[in-house]
C-alpha positions, 0 to 999 in steps of 0.5 A: 500500500501507499502512504501519503503525508501532507503539510497541514498548513497547505494540504496540497503540499505532499511531503512524502509518498512511500510504500508500506511494508504490511505485516510481512515486511514488519515481521521481516524488520523485527527479524533483522533487528533480532539478528542484530541485537546480540552484536549491538549488545556485545559491542559494549558500553563504549561503542553504544555510547559513542554511537548515541553521541554521534547521533546527537552531533548529527541532529545538531549539524542538521538542526535547521533542516530538521526544524523546517521538516517538522514545520512542514510535515506536522505544522509546528511553529518554527520556534517550537520546532527548533526547540524540539530539535535541540531537545532531541539532541539533548536526549541522545546526549543524556542517554549516551551516558547510560551504557556506563550506568550500573546494571545491577548490584552485589548482595551478601549470601544468606550463609556461606561464601559466594556472591548474589548478583542482580543484573539488568539485561535487555529484552531484545527487540523494542517495538516503538509506536509514536505519534505525530505531534513530537515527530523527533523527540518522542521517537528518540526518547523511546529509542535512545534508552532502549538502544543504550541498554543493548536492545535494538529497535523497530519504530513505527511512526504515525503516518502524518510524521513519516518523513520526519522519522525516516530522515531522523533514522538516516541522520542517526546512521546506526548499524544495520538492523539496530534502528529500523523505521517502518512506515505504515498504519494499523496493519504494521502497528499490530504486527509490530506489537505482536512480534517485539520483545518489549513495546512502548506506545504513545497515542490514542486511548482506544489504540493504546488499550488494544496494545495493552491487551495484545502485549498482556496476552503474550506476556510482553512488557509494555508501556502506553501513554494515552493522553490527558484531560488536563486541569489548571487551577487558578486561586484568587491570590494568583497573578491573574495576568500571568496565569492567563498568559500561561494558560493561553500557552498551554491551551493554544500552543501548537494548536493544543496538540500536546498531551499535556495541554490544558483543556479544563480551567478551574477558577476558584472563588473571586478569580473567576470573573477576572480570569474569564475576561483576561483569558478570553481576550488573550485567546481571541488574539492568539495566532494559531497554526493548523491542526493535523488534519481535516478529521481533527478539524471536524471533530473540534468544530463539532464538539464546540457546536454540540456544547453550544447547542446544549447551552454552553457559552462560547466566549471566543473562537471555536470555528474554522478560520480562513486559509488553505490549511486546517486552521481553527480559532482557539476556543474557550467555553463556559457553562458546558453541561456535566457529561459533555464530551469536552469534560470527559474526552481529550480532543487534542486541539485548542479548546478549553472549558472554564469551570468555577469552584468555590474553594480549593477542595472543590477545585481539586475534586473537579480536577480529579474527576477525570480518569485521564490525568496526565498533567495539571497546573496550579496558579497561586502565590501561597506556598502552602496552597501549592503544596497542598494541591500538589499532594492531592491532585491525581495528575502524574505531573504537576506544575506550579505557576507554569503552563501544564505543558513542558517536560523535563526529559531527565525526569519520569514522564507519565500520567495516572488512571487511564492516561497511562499504563506500565512504567514511566518514560524518560530519565532513569525510569526508561532504563529500567523499563527496557531491561529485565532483572536477573538474579545470579547466585555465584557460589564456589565449587564444593 
């Protein structure tokens, strides 16, 4: 079959057209990766470290080219594309040191001479399925730790980010079979999940649940990041103007197409009216790039329309804007009735619902009402309030006086409830995920 990726800002611009390998080709890629894995592991820590360092240098040397490709293929603003490219190189450099990290520990025996060892070893072939919204950083933050500890990897990117993934693999220039990119869709993804020795997935909740079920049936370790319905709490003592700036960035940055984007704004007490005015004004003036495709645009406009019909007030935006691309005016709604999909589902676009809470207790209850809790933000001048909220919010990542968006790649990344499954990504946690612990008893001969 043939796959076509288009520029979301100018859909007539075809970025790449390529064939897809189907299930048989995917299984062949896994076989090549499995054949390459013993040699990649045996090459040793120095060789793996050097390969990842060279990969980082290649990304840095081609940073302008990669940023331009990200802008063209997935519609990311140039500033954010440059930031993602720089982060991609930084992630590679971070994990280039990981091959030298301790891979286990030595323990005393219960009785008598000898040694007890725990040792972490790679699984074999890592199957990586990645989304389009971070077409360089997410493939690398999955692949780099997997490769650092001695796995090989097969990557299936989202169809909309195919050109970015293929060019990235070319620049990394790893030995044959160590990192393979397979363009494709559901057929290739299912085949990869059914053959890899360890699986990491980022994408929609429905597909993620299928991945979890398939890997569980095979007894294969898996992690899945499934997005979030993220809340921002604004307390009466907050700097309302600064909070509105942060929320605008978290709602409309990259057209809201981040799993950490804010989609529920909870104003506490007297913060409601000034925040409503300030945030609506900023979102109305916010230039917004395209969403990824026409289906996404239709889903966003449909959600706003049904909410309006149900009695919600659209404070700003919520309509398709003029131009050749799939562009949508950032939307803020108030009075959305309980149970509406905007309060229960992730729409992955620049749409947020404004809610009112009488006090911090009610605000936390509203924030925790979602099972898709990846990130949250709290805006307050009071340290005690911030600490109390951080203790009680169910989100996997909590940011104080900052947008809900933003990730530190050297720390664990992941959500709670149905927003995530399995071990955390990024940082040292990723090294644990891509390895299995073995216990070795080393005793002297009788």
